[in-house]
C-alpha positions as CSV (number, residue, x, y, z in Angstrom):
1,M,47.4,157.1,170.5
2,S,45.2,155.9,167.7
3,T,48.2,155.5,165.4
4,K,49.8,153.1,167.9
5,K,46.6,151.1,168.0
6,N,46.4,151.1,164.2
7,K,49.9,149.8,163.9
8,S,49.4,147.1,166.4
9,E,46.1,146.0,164.8
10,Y,47.8,146.0,161.4
11,L,50.7,143.9,162.7
12,K,48.2,141.5,164.3
13,Y,46.2,141.4,161.0
14,L,49.4,140.7,159.0
15,L,50.8,138.0,161.3
16,D,47.6,136.0,161.8
17,G,47.1,135.6,158.0
18,T,43.8,137.5,157.8
19,L,45.4,139.9,155.3
20,L,46.0,137.0,152.8
21,T,42.3,136.1,152.7
22,K,41.2,139.5,151.6
23,E,39.7,139.6,148.1
24,S,42.0,142.4,146.9
25,V,45.1,140.3,147.9
26,V,43.6,137.1,146.3
27,R,43.1,138.9,143.0
28,Q,46.8,139.9,143.0
29,I,48.1,136.3,143.4
30,P,48.6,135.6,139.6
31,F,50.4,138.9,139.3
32,L,52.6,138.0,142.3
33,L,53.3,134.6,140.9
34,F,54.3,136.1,137.6
35,W,56.8,138.4,139.4
36,A,58.2,135.5,141.4
37,L,58.6,133.5,138.2
38,L,60.3,136.4,136.6
39,A,62.6,136.8,139.6
40,I,63.6,133.1,139.4
41,F,64.3,133.4,135.7
42,Y,66.4,136.5,136.3
43,I,68.5,134.8,139.0
44,A,68.9,131.7,136.9
45,N,70.0,133.7,133.8
46,R,72.5,135.7,135.9
47,Y,73.9,132.5,137.3
48,H,74.3,131.0,133.9
49,A,75.9,134.1,132.5
50,E,78.5,134.2,135.4
51,K,79.2,130.5,134.8
52,L,79.8,131.1,131.1
53,T,82.1,134.1,131.9
54,I,84.2,132.0,134.2
55,E,84.4,129.2,131.7
56,I,85.4,131.6,128.9
57,S,88.2,133.1,131.0
58,R,89.4,129.6,132.0
59,L,89.5,128.6,128.3
60,Q,91.2,131.8,127.4
61,R,94.0,131.2,129.9
62,Q,94.4,127.6,128.7
63,L,94.6,128.8,125.1
64,N,97.3,131.3,126.0
65,D,99.3,128.6,127.9
66,L,99.0,126.2,124.9
67,R,100.0,129.0,122.5
68,S,103.1,129.8,124.5
69,E,104.0,126.1,124.8
70,S,103.5,125.7,121.0
71,I,105.8,128.6,120.2
72,S,108.5,127.3,122.6
73,I,108.3,123.8,121.1
74,E,108.5,125.2,117.6
75,A,111.6,127.2,118.4
76,E,113.2,124.2,120.0
77,L,112.4,122.0,117.0
78,M,113.9,124.7,114.7
79,F,117.0,124.7,116.7
80,I,117.3,120.9,116.8
81,G,116.6,120.7,113.1
82,K,119.6,122.8,112.1
83,Q,122.2,120.9,110.1
84,S,125.0,121.5,112.5
85,N,122.9,120.2,115.4
86,V,121.8,117.1,113.5
87,I,125.4,116.3,112.7
88,E,126.3,116.7,116.4
89,M,123.5,114.5,117.5
90,V,124.5,111.7,115.0
91,K,128.1,111.9,116.4
92,Q,126.9,111.7,120.0
93,K,124.7,108.6,119.3
94,N,127.6,106.9,117.4
95,L,125.4,106.3,114.3
96,D,127.2,105.2,111.2
97,L,125.9,108.0,109.1
98,K,127.9,110.5,107.1
99,E,127.0,113.8,105.7
100,S,126.5,113.8,101.9
101,V,128.8,116.1,100.0
102,L,126.9,115.7,96.7
103,P,124.1,118.1,96.1
104,P,120.6,116.5,95.7
105,R,119.4,115.8,92.1
106,K,116.0,116.0,90.8
107,I,114.7,112.8,89.1
108,V,112.3,113.5,86.2
109,A,110.1,110.7,85.0
110,P,109.1,110.7,81.4
111,N,105.5,111.7,80.7
112,F,103.6,108.8,79.2
113,E,100.5,109.8,77.4
114,K,97.7,107.4,76.9
115,N,96.4,107.1,73.4
């Protein structure tokens, strides 16, 4: 029966705030504040790390999309740049251009040395 009385007295002691005025608890306040600050720092650090992880994965997906788009555009430009395709596009647009039958020539300028 005394254990029931002890439990009820302890509960009353805890709820009315008398426990917080004891000297042993008051001496522990700086330590408890340190732990609270450490917990807040831990939570903030975890939140920041998760935010960075989400941002990294988003940027990675965006990079993969842009890389795929770049490769497809490059392939399309290579196809468009073929001589046969260029000739066909010139004909379709009715441009007055003709394909040269002469090979290109290299123009060499004389080397003038300054005295």
